[in-house]
ZANUNU-698061 format. One record per residue (C-alpha): z negated, x negated, y. Coordinates in pm, whole numbers. Layout:
BEGIN
<site <Z X Y>> ...
This chain:
BEGIN
<site <-10742 -7450 8867>> <site <-10980 -7461 9165>> <site <-10845 -7533 9513>> <site <-10945 -7554 9877>> <site <-10702 -7495 10161>> <site <-10720 -7638 10513>> <site <-10484 -7683 10804>> <site <-10466 -7945 11077>> <site <-10278 -7790 11371>> <site <-10075 -7571 11137>> <site <-9995 -7853 10893>> <site <-10158 -7712 10579>> <site <-10275 -7889 10265>> <site <-10427 -7784 9934>> <site <-10716 -8005 9820>> <site <-10769 -8033 9444>> <site <-11060 -8233 9307>> <site <-10968 -8440 8997>> <site <-11307 -8361 8841>> <site <-11197 -7997 8815>> <site <-10899 -8095 8594>> <site <-10866 -8270 8262>> <site <-10528 -8423 8353>> <site <-10309 -8524 8645>> <site <-10094 -8267 8823>> <site <-9739 -8236 8690>> <site <-9437 -8221 8918>> <site <-9389 -7857 8819>> <site <-9748 -7768 8909>> <site <-9719 -7940 9246>> <site <-9399 -7751 9331>> <site <-9550 -7416 9227>> <site <-9874 -7468 9420>> <site <-9689 -7562 9739>> <site <-9431 -7282 9713>> <site <-9497 -7015 9976>> <site <-9355 -6732 9766>> <site <-9462 -6816 9412>> <site <-9772 -7027 9477>> <site <-10039 -7065 9741>> <site <-9809 -7233 9990>> <site <-9869 -7563 10168>> <site <-9711 -7870 10324>> <site <-9862 -8081 10046>> <site <-10148 -8147 9806>> <site <-10439 -8385 9843>> <site <-10568 -8499 9503>> <site <-10915 -8641 9549>> <site <-11173 -8774 9584>> <site <-11113 -9056 9338>> <site <-11298 -9380 9287>> <site <-11200 -9692 9479>> <site <-11294 -10055 9427>> <site <-11257 -10133 9798>> <site <-11337 -9812 9988>> <site <-11586 -9527 9975>> <site <-11318 -9286 9848>> <site <-10959 -9278 9733>> <site <-10695 -9003 9725>> <site <-10334 -8929 9637>> <site <-10103 -8721 9856>> <site <-9813 -8516 9717>> <site <-9527 -8355 9908>> <site <-9393 -8008 9817>> <site <-9101 -8170 9633>> <site <-9358 -8355 9414>> <site <-9283 -8695 9568>> <site <-9589 -8900 9660>> <site <-9667 -8989 10022>> <site <-9826 -9321 10111>> <site <-10030 -9179 10398>> <site <-10077 -8859 10600>> <site <-10275 -8847 10923>> <site <-10334 -8473 10906>> <site <-10401 -8499 10533>> <site <-10664 -8766 10596>> <site <-10837 -8548 10854>> <site <-10832 -8256 10610>> <site <-10965 -8473 10327>> <site <-11240 -8601 10555>> <site <-11340 -8243 10640>> <site <-11337 -8155 10269>> <site <-11575 -8443 10196>> <site <-11798 -8328 10484>> <site <-11798 -7969 10353>> <site <-11904 -8099 10010>> <site <-12182 -8302 10178>> <site <-12032 -8623 10040>> <site <-12023 -8769 10392>> <site <-12205 -8709 10719>> <site <-12120 -8799 11079>> <site <-12117 -9174 11007>> <site <-11789 -9364 10951>> <site <-11656 -9398 10595>> <site <-11348 -9553 10438>> <site <-11060 -9401 10241>> <site <-10807 -9586 10028>> <site <-10447 -9461 10047>> <site <-10124 -9602 9906>> <site <-10038 -9688 10266>> <site <-10355 -9886 10329>> <site <-10725 -9828 10392>> <site <-10845 -9619 10685>> <site <-11181 -9552 10850>> <site <-11271 -9190 10923>> <site <-11545 -9011 11119>> <site <-11617 -8636 11126>> <site <-11729 -8477 11455>> <site <-11818 -8136 11599>> <site <-11956 -7981 11280>> <site <-11637 -8066 11094>> <site <-11398 -7920 11350>> <site <-11264 -8260 11464>> <site <-11197 -8589 11284>> <site <-11114 -8939 11408>> <site <-10915 -9172 11180>> <site <-10836 -9539 11233>> <site <-10475 -9529 11114>> <site <-10424 -9906 11109>> <site <-10166 -10129 11277>> <site <-9827 -9978 11357>> <site <-9533 -10206 11270>> <site <-9183 -10152 11404>> <site <-9012 -10177 11070>> <site <-9010 -10008 10731>> <site <-9125 -10333 10572>> <site <-9502 -10339 10529>> <site <-9568 -10714 10548>> <site <-9363 -10816 10853>> <site <-9410 -10735 11222>> <site <-9083 -10771 11415>> <site <-9025 -10684 11778>> <site <-8925 -10325 11843>> <site <-8547 -10288 11827>> <site <-8306 -10004 11903>> <site <-8074 -9894 11623>> <site <-7798 -9633 11598>> <site <-7737 -9357 11347>> <site <-7449 -9108 11327>> <site <-7547 -8767 11189>> <site <-7297 -8482 11176>> <site <-7161 -8453 11532>> <site <-7416 -8677 11708>> <site <-7508 -9044 11745>> <site <-7880 -9104 11796>> <site <-8065 -9416 11912>> <site <-8376 -9465 11700>> <site <-8666 -9703 11644>> <site <-8836 -9783 11315>> <site <-9211 -9756 11275>> <site <-9446 -9800 10982>> <site <-9793 -9647 10977>> <site <-9835 -9709 10606>> <site <-9542 -9470 10561>> <site <-9191 -9493 10715>> <site <-9084 -9327 11042>> <site <-8765 -9293 11244>> <site <-8850 -9226 11611>> <site <-8571 -9080 11827>> <site <-8623 -9049 12206>> <site <-8441 -8750 12357>> <site <-8415 -8586 12699>> <site <-8378 -8233 12565>> <site <-8623 -8152 12286>> <site <-8599 -7846 12064>> <site <-8702 -7716 11724>> <site <-8335 -7690 11631>> <site <-8291 -8067 11670>> <site <-8539 -8133 11390>> <site <-8410 -7851 11171>> <site <-8040 -7930 11218>> <site <-8054 -8309 11186>> <site <-8385 -8395 11022>> <site <-8284 -8362 10659>> <site <-7968 -8569 10699>> <site <-8159 -8845 10879>> <site <-8441 -8839 10621>> <site <-8191 -8900 10343>> <site <-7956 -9141 10522>> <site <-7859 -9438 10306>> <site <-8000 -9693 10552>> <site <-8352 -9571 10471>> <site <-8431 -9713 10129>> <site <-8724 -9481 10057>> <site <-8617 -9196 10289>> <site <-8800 -9151 10618>> <site <-9008 -8920 10835>> <site <-8827 -8823 11155>> <site <-8963 -8760 11505>> <site <-8765 -8644 11808>> <site <-8965 -8746 12117>> <site <-8965 -8645 12482>> <site <-9182 -8834 12731>> <site <-9367 -8600 12968>> <site <-9565 -8861 13162>> <site <-9747 -9193 13110>> <site <-10010 -9026 12890>> <site <-9821 -8736 12732>> <site <-9534 -8699 12489>> <site <-9390 -8402 12303>> <site <-9243 -8425 11953>> <site <-9059 -8220 11693>> <site <-9102 -8334 11334>> <site <-8906 -8343 11010>> <site <-9134 -8471 10734>> <site <-9006 -8661 10435>> <site <-9039 -8442 10126>> <site <-9171 -8144 10322>> <site <-8917 -8051 10590>> <site <-8984 -7903 10933>> <site <-9353 -7938 11016>> <site <-9568 -7795 11295>> <site <-9778 -8111 11330>> <site <-9823 -8456 11179>> <site <-10083 -8724 11234>> <site <-9876 -9016 11115>> <site <-9573 -8890 11310>> <site <-9787 -8863 11623>> <site <-9908 -9218 11567>> <site <-9558 -9357 11513>> <site <-9406 -9177 11812>> <site <-9690 -9276 12045>> <site <-9671 -9641 11937>> <site <-9296 -9660 11994>> <site <-9317 -9501 12339>> <site <-9598 -9740 12432>> <site <-9405 -10041 12300>> <site <-9100 -9938 12503>> <site <-9312 -9920 12818>> <site <-9278 -9547 12877>> <site <-9644 -9465 12808>> <site <-9990 -9617 12845>> <site <-10222 -9688 12553>> <site <-10391 -9345 12543>> <site <-10142 -9072 12464>> <site <-10168 -8697 12405>> <site <-9905 -8593 12151>> <site <-9797 -8229 12188>> <site <-9646 -8052 11887>> <site <-9575 -7686 11804>> <site <-9907 -7673 11615>> <site <-10122 -7836 11882>> <site <-10227 -8170 12029>> <site <-10338 -8498 11871>> <site <-10488 -8783 12074>> <site <-10366 -9135 11995>> <site <-10521 -9458 12125>> <site <-10359 -9800 12078>> <site <-10508 -10144 12127>> <site <-10319 -10458 12230>> <site <-10227 -10528 11866>> <site <-10099 -10173 11813>> <site <-10394 -10069 11598>> <site <-10389 -9689 11628>> <site <-10677 -9443 11634>> <site <-10604 -9073 11592>> <site <-10826 -8774 11680>> <site <-10746 -8411 11606>> <site <-10869 -8073 11488>> <site <-10918 -7942 11134>> <site <-10967 -7583 11015>> <site <-11094 -7459 10680>> <site <-10888 -7168 10546>> <site <-10989 -7068 10194>> <site <-11116 -7159 9850>> <site <-11017 -7004 9521>> <site <-10861 -7035 9178>> <site <-10495 -7057 9081>> <site <-10414 -6833 8785>> <site <-10251 -7000 8484>> <site <-9967 -6748 8478>> <site <-9847 -6867 8821>> <site <-9710 -7178 8652>> <site <-9518 -6975 8391>> <site <-9321 -6748 8626>> <site <-9150 -7000 8851>> 
């Protein structure tokens, strides 16, 4: 099985082209490939490019637990770089169909940077309604958090905090992700506002766990902080893996720009799937 591996600010994905396989990936194969001890190791798998009736390309995104993600900002940047490396695109804009909606992507700086139009951010987990932003409460273990819903094509729970730490995401992220009030689980961001144009976040990703960086999480957190009046429309989102730039228009359409790095290409041996 051929693969390519990339990372976007430490958030790493394996890209597998469907034309190199004669079948879809099984749940077992996805879990093995993503496992950092028994497989290659990654925060997810991008399965594409595939044909699309509406866009230039289509893809599917799988989490390490084999669940399917609707959208991934970092994954989209990585996929865009993969297409550029294969000379399937150039420096002109192109469109990608995801389960969380279509996006427009542009590769810059000889593939080192990618801009993605992530679409309109809605302050809900429902895709087809756009309510006003509203504070909600959640009790997790020994704490009560105030949070805000956001939807970037996938669901997010944005939690403003004064004291931000890695341990917050690791200690409370999983319980929040799986809380019963989130019908399809949720991505979780703990957010600290630095100034009008800068925020810092720690991330717990649905189906993946603690993550160094996330494009959709950056988009959701920036949109919520802008909607609450804490930040302006152009926001630098700082994460343990690096910085993503988010721009929002008056209708909360979000544009994301960030780095991509190519890591490796190779072949996965068949026996890897028999020993796990």
